[in-house]
N, C-alpha and C positions, 0 to 999 in steps of 0.2 A: 332276452336281456343280454347286454354286452358283458364281456369279460371284466371282472373287477380289476381295478389298477392297484399295483403293489404300493403301499405306503411305507416310507421310511420315517421312523420316529428318532429325532436326535434328542436323546434323553441323558439322564445322569445329573441334570442340574436342577434340583437335587433328585437322587434316587427315589425317594418317597412320593415326590411329585410326578415322576414318570410311571410308578406303579398306579397312582391315582388316575392319570390320564388314561391308561390302557383300560382300566375298569370302567371308566366313563364311556370310552369308545365302544366297549362291549355292550354297555347299557343303552347307548344311543344308536345302535344298530338294529334296524327292524328285521331280525333273523329268526327263523324257525328251526334251524339246525346248524351245525358247526360250518357247514360249506357256505352259509349265507352271510358269515361274518367278514370283515375287512381283512385282507391278508396284509401283514405288516412285518417289517423287520426293525428291531429296536437297537440302536447303537447307544448303550448306556455307559458313558465314560465320565465319571465323577472327577476326573483329574483336570477337566477344563478350568482354567483360572477363573477366579471371582470376576463375573461380568461387571458388577457394580463397581468394585475397586478400580478396574481398568477404566471405565467411563469417568471416574472421579480423578484419574490421574495418578492413583497410587498403587497400581497393580500390573501384573503382566497382561499383554494383549492376548485374548483367547482365541484370536482369529485362526492362528495355524491348527489348534486343536479342533475348532469347529470345522474348519476346511477338511481336516482328516476324516471326520466322522461323516461329512456329507459326501465326500468322495467314496467312502466305504459303502454307504447306502446306495449310491449310484451305481458302483460295481455289482451290488447285490441285485440289480434290476429294478430298483425303486423308480417310480415316475413322479410321485407326490412326496412332499416333505411336510412334516409337522414338527413343531418345536414347542413342547409344553414348558417353556421358560420364556416369561415376558421380556426380561432384561436382554436375553440373547438376541432379540429382535433388533437391536442396535447394530448387530453384525451379520445376521444370516441372510437378509434379502440379497445382498450382493453376491454371496457366496452360492446361494441357491441358483441365481441367474447363471453364474460361471459353470455350475454343474448341469445346467439345463433341467432342473427340477422344478415342478410347480409348487411353490410355497403357499400353504394355506396359513395365513398370518393371524396368529392369536390376537394381535392388535386390531387389525382391520375386521375381523369377525365380531369382535366385541363392540367395536365403534358402530358397525352396521346394526347390530341388535339395539343399541341405544337409540339410534336415529329412527329405527323402524318403530320403536315404542313412542316416539315423540317426546323423548326426554329432553329437557331444556338445560339441566346441570347435573353432572355426575361426580361424585366423590370417589377418588382413586386412592387405594391403598396398594402401594408398590414399593420396590426398593428405591433408594435414593438415586441410583444410577438410572433407573427407568424414568423416574420424574425428571432428573437433570437432563437426560437426553431428549426430553419432550415427546417420547414415543405416543403417549396417549394424547397429550395436549395437541399435537399436529393433527392426529387422526380425528379427534373429536371436533376441533374447530373447523375442519374442512366439512363437517356435516352440521355445523351450527349448534354444537352442544358445548356448553361451558364446562370447564374442569375446575373441580374444587379439590385442593390439596391439603394435606395436614400442615399444621404450623410445625415450627422446629421441634418443640418438645414432643408433639404427637408423632412426628416422623421418627424420633429417637425410639419411641415405644414400638413402632411398627417394625424397625429394623431389629430390635431386640426380640420380638416375637418370631421373625423370620429365622434368625439365628438359633433361636430355641428349638424350632421345628427341625432344621437341619441337623442339630446335635441330639435330636431325639428327646429333648427336655422340656417341651412346651406345656406349661402347667396352667392352673386356674388364674394366676396372676396375669399371664400373657393373654389369656383369652378375655379377661376383664379389660385389660388395656386396649386391645383391639376394638372391642365393642364400645368403649369410651370414645376412642378416636372416630369410629364410625358415626356415633351419635353427634359428635362435634361437627362432622361434615354435614349431616343432615340439618343440624340447627343453622348452618350457614347457607342453606338452600339446595343441598344435593337431594335429588329425587331418586337417585340409585346410588348404591355403593358397589364399586367394582373391585373384586378381589384380584387385583392385577399383579399378583405374585403367587405362583402356584403353591407355595408354602402357606400362604395366609389362608387359603381355602381350608387347609387342614387344622387350623386353629381358631378360626373365627366361629362364634356361636350366632348364627343368623337370627335366632329367636330373640336375641337382646338388641337388635337393630331395628329402629323405627321405620325404615324405608326398605324396599326390596333390594336384595343383594344379587349381583350378577357374577357368575362363575365363569370367567373366560375359558377355563380348562374343559368345562362341559360344553360351552359353546363352540370351542374348537373341535372337540369330539363329534359333535353333531354335523358340523360343516365337513369334516373329513370323511364321515360316513357317506354323505351325500355325493362328495366329489369322487370318492373311490368306487362307488357302487352305481353311480350314475342315476 
């Protein structure tokens, strides 16, 4: 068996999502002892400016902060990069290329899974920045999958739930709202719901959604384990 590759996790966006991703990476690794797990370095910097605000033209460019984290992971000896923040993928592919790190893209991994399942249309719950940047729309359309996005009132509910998770205050009302938006996407033809923001994963009750729900963070964890351990 080849030596495992050191994985850099560019985290802190947000902290709870980073913790959630590492837990899933442990769960998705077929290890029988400590030494069988994926070696990782986590750069958890919550000071990175809001990615969605930047994409919408109302916030500071996060690129210098993201580059600093990626360069630190490179110096630590990482070969593979994982970023458990969907919106950050509007910025990180170019930075990963600059640093010579292999990016395992949460967007591409999720799109691959939908295409492999023969899904014709997927509903996407994400930040407004992710939707506006077309990250999932582009990846899904390349694979012949139609994207179904929330209407304007639904998107406001999604963003409110994301903000609540980041502030530690997600409650029953936010969970109900996410379930209602998910049901509306299913009513419009979505065969899967993609929790395309790592905070939404922490607030959506999948038992209240009438179609299967895909968790990109878990899909990313599974692929990272495969890439790192060969």
